N, C-alpha and C positions, 0 to 999 in steps of 0.2 A: 434305575441306574445300577442297583445291586444285581438285578437279573442280567445286565449287560456285562458283568464281571467286575464292577467296582466295589470297593469295600464300603461298609456302612459309614465309616468316618468320612471317606471321600464324598459319598452321596450327601451326607449331612452338610458338609462345607459348601458344595455346589448349590444345594437347596436353600442355604442361608439360615439353617437352624443349628442348634447345638447338638453335639454328639449324643447327649443323654436323651434329648427329645426324639432324635431319629431312632435310637435304640428302643425307646418305648413304643414308637409307631411300629417298628419291625416286630417286636415281641407281641403286640396286641393283634397283629395280623397272622400270628402263628409262624413267623419266619418266612422262608421263601416258598411261595406256592409252586406246585408242579408246573413245569413249562407247558405241558399238554393242556393245562387249564388256563394258564396265563395268556397263551397265544390264542388268537381268534380261530374258532373252529370253521368259519365260513358259513355257518348255518344262518346267521343273521346279517341283514344289510348293515354296512358301516357308513361312515360319513361320506367317503369317496363315492360309494354306490348312490347315495341320496343326491349328491351333487351332480352325478351323471344323469340321474332321472330328471332333475331340475333343468339341466342343460338341454336334454331331449325335449322337454315340454316347451322350453323357450324356442327351440328350433322347429317346433311343429311336428315332431316325429310321432308316429303311432306307438301304442303301448308295446306291440310286438317288437318293433325296431329298438325301442328303449331297452326292453328286457334282453334282447340279443346283444346289445352293446356292453352289458354288465354281466353276461353269462347267467341270467336268471330266467325263470319262466314268466310268461305274461301275467299269470295270476298273481305272482309275487308283487309285480309292479302295481297292479290294480288294487290289491289289498293294502299296499303301502299308501297309495293315494287316498283310498277310502278312509283309512284309519287316521291319517295325519293331515287331513285338510285343515287349513287355518280357520275357515268358516264353515262348519258342518252344515249350515242351513243352505249354502249354495250348492247347486248341482255340480256334477262332475264336469271338469273342463272338456274332456274328450270322451265320448261314448266308447265303450269297450269294442275294440276291433276296428274302429273307424279312424281314418286319418284326419288330422286337423285341417279345416278349410272346407270339408265336404258338408259337415253338419255339426254344429256346436263348436264354433271356433275357439281356439285357445286364447284367453285374454292376454293382453300385453304383459301382465304380471300374473303368472299361474298361481292358483290358490294352494300353494305348497311352499314350505320353507325347509331346506335340508337341515339347517342347524336346529330348528325347533323340533323337527321330526326325530333327529338324533337324541336330543335331550329327553323327549317323551319316551323313546324306545329304551334308553338307559334306565329311566325311572321305572318302567314296567319290569325290566329284567332284574332289577335290584329289590324286588319285593321281599320283605322279611318273612317268608313263610316258614313255619316250623319244620324241622327235619324229622325223619322217621324215628330216630332215637329219642326225640323229645316227646312224641305223641304215642309211641308204642312201648309201654313199660316192659312187656314180656321180651321184646327184642332187645331193649336196653339191658335187661338183666342177663340175657344170654351173652351179649357182647362183653359186659363187665366181667362175668365169670370166666370167660375164655381168655380175656386179657390177663387176668390174675394167674392163669395157668401158663402164661408166657407164650400164648399163641399169637402169631402175627396177624394184622388186620386182613391180609389176603387169605390166610388159612381160615380165619373166622368166616369170611365172606363165602368161600367155597364150601366149607363144612356145614353151614346153615342150609345150603341148598341140598346137601346130601341127607341131612337129618330131618328136614321139614320139606319134603318134595312137593307136598300138596297144599302148602300154606304160603301164598305169595306175600303175606304180611311179614314173614320171617326172612326177609331179604334185605341186605345192606351191602353197599359197595365198600371196598377197602378204603377208597378215598373219603367216603363219608366218615368212617371211623377215624382216619388220620385228622381230618379237619375238626372233628369234634374234640379230639385230644389237644390239638395245637392252637386253635383259634379261640382266643378269649371272647366271652360274650355269647358264644353259642350254648355253652353250659350243659351239653348232654352228657359229657364224660369228664371226670375230674382230671386235672392236669397231672396229679400224682401217678396216674396209671401209665404215664409215659415211661416210668422206670421199668415196666414189664416189656417194653419194646427191646428188640435186640440191641439197638444202638444206645438206648437209655437217654437219648437227648430230648430236651423239652422244646426245641425249636427246629424247624426245618432248615437245612443248610442250603445255600445257593449251589446250584449245579449248572455248569456251562453246557449249552447245547453241543451235541457231538459235532455239528457242522461249524461251530464257532470255536472249536478247540484250537489253541494257538500252538503251532509247531515251533518249539523253542530250540530244537536241535537240528541244524542243517544237514542235509544229505544222509538222513537215516536210512538204513536198510532193514526192512521188516523181518521178523522172525520166520515168516512164511517162506522166505528165500534161503533159510538156513539149510545146509545139506542134510540129507536123510540119515547119514551115519551118526550125526549128533543126537538123534532121537533115541536110538536103541541102546546107547551106552556101551557098545561093544568096542569102540575105538577110543583110546585115551586122547586127551588134548582139547576137549570141548568144555568150556568153563561157563559158569553162571556167576554174576556179580551183583552187588547191591551195597547200600550203606545201612548200618544200624546207627541211630542217632540218640543223643542224650537229652538232657533236660532242655526244653524249649528249642530243640533242634540246633543248639549252638555248638555242639561237638559231635563227632562221628568217628566210626571205625569202618574201613572198607572191608568187605568180605568177598572172597573168591572161592568157589567150590568146583572141583572137577567132577563132571557128570558121571563118568564111568565108575569111579571108585570112591567119590565123596571126599577126596583130599582137600584140605582147607588151607588157604593162605589169608592172613589178616594184614590190612594196609594201615600203617600208622599215619594219622592225619592230625598232628598236634595243634596246628594253628587254625586251620579252617578246612572245610570240605568243598571248596569251590572247584571249578573245572581245572585250574592250573595245578592245585594241590593233588587232586586225584590223578591227573595225568602224570605228574612226577612220581608219585608212589606206585602207580600201576606199571610204568615203564621199568622202574627199579626192581619190582617183584617178578614181573614176567620175563625180563631179560635174563634172569638167573636160571631159568628153566631150559631144558634141552628143546630142540626144535620139534621133536615128536609130541611134546606136551603143549605146543602153541599152535592150535588150529583155529578155534572160534571162541568168541566171548559173547554171551547174551546178557543184556542189561535192561532195566526198565527205562522209561523215558525221562529220567531225572536230569536236571540241567547240569549236574556235576559231570556228565559225559559229553558236554558240548565240544570238547577237544578230542572226540573219538578218532577223527582222521589222523591226528598226530600220534595217538597211541597205536593205531593200527600200523602206521608207517614205521614206527620204532620197534614194535614187537612182532611184526608180521602176522598179526592176528586179524581174522575177519570178524568184525563186530556187528552184531544184530540187536535189534531193539524189539521188546515185547509190545503187544497191543496195550492201549490204555486200560487201566484197572483190570489187569489179567495176571495176578501174581502166580497163578498155577503154571504159567508158562516158564517159570523159574522155580519149579517145585523143590529141587535139591537145595537151592540157595535159601528158599523160604524156611525149609525144615532146619537147616543149619543155623539160620539166624535165631530160630526159636531155642536151639540148644545154647547158643551164645548168650542168651539173656540170663542163663544161670550164672554166668561170670560177669556180665555187664548189664545189670538191671535197668529197666526203663526209668526215666526221670532222674538219672544220675549224670555226673560230669564225666564224660568218657575221655577227655583230654588229659586226665591225670595218669592214665596208664601208658607206660613207656613201651618202646619196641621189644624190650626183653620180656616183659609180661605178656605181650601179644604173642610172641613166638612160643612161650610156654603154654598158653591156652591152646594155640593151634596144634602143638605137639600132643597135648592131652587128648584133643578131639581126634587127631589122626591115629592115635593108638587105642581108641575105644572100639570094641567089637561091634559090628553092625549085622543085623539080621539079614538084610538084603544081600550082603556079601558072604553069606554062609558062615557068619560069625568070625570072619576075618576082619582085621582092622583096615582102614583106608590106606595106611602106609604099606601093609603087606599086599593088599590088592594092587596098589600102584606099582610096587616092585615086581609083582608077577606080570602085570601088563607090559612093563618095560623090558622084562627078560624074555617074554614070549609075545611080541606084538602081533595082533591079528592083521591079516592082509586086507586093507581097506577096500580093494576091488571085490573080494569075496563077500565082505560084509555088505557092500552096497547091493550086490546081486541077490543076496539072501533077503535083505530088507525089501 
């Protein structure tokens, strides 16, 4: 249920156990396992395949026909029946390659049970064999030493291949390292080593599959459709926006940055940062700008922009949305948000700052010299762009 997107609390309630019990189960399993491992790889027969084999036997089909119906080779079916016969002393129901009824008729009840075969297969797959890190002290020592140097598991895995090219025993996948760190009971690596990971978290977090991502904002236009003139920063009027949030995400300040010169506007959101509040603050701030400074706006896929159509209609802005988990597509805004944390630290209540203080902070940033502007300030660069606006058609041809 957690893998499908539900919280641990919801899953616990549905399963009929307490939240603390569910949390213990979740922690003992190391958190959310990678989706690539959690989903079936297709290498092994599943219960549906085994039921199809049973149905084929009951219908008197030959092994080749049964194998074709489930997309497997004939040898896979024969191995399955040889391994999981209910009574090993009895001969095969149908000789290999022969159709039932010619020789060796299929009995009325085939000597095979799909459910019993599935249970036996799962028991075989779940064997508790020791991992490489448990039986190879030299490999264990190398992994621990590199983790303490803050190397990532993927870096460790590839670096061992480079440094020990002729020693196949000095190989470990990054997934083995992660599982040894996260899953209790495996015991190869101490949980304290997780602090050397970049995230520092001691549990894996649930990740939604890309194909299961819920589109919460209707009629979004992707950043790939944004005009080319917005990319080279030569034409003013192209903005990037986001929210910086306070303690427990209960308060926020809207940030708008003009791409060409880095000019900053801050949105006052005293009560909440929902879609209506952001819409009102955005329209008020952008409507005060001249038309030449209102061309496009690029935002991430935050739900606060659910009313982007109303904002676009009121401000005559074309609004585009970044790809998921791609903050570099709003690089100017991300850098500015970092500067703003000097004034609005994380884990503080941002609702205490009034519009006057926000204007003062924006003015201070707009009068700070910038290296990329040739040490001009954003205010000076914006004034220059407005005084000598470039010809958009020439810029487009140059780009």
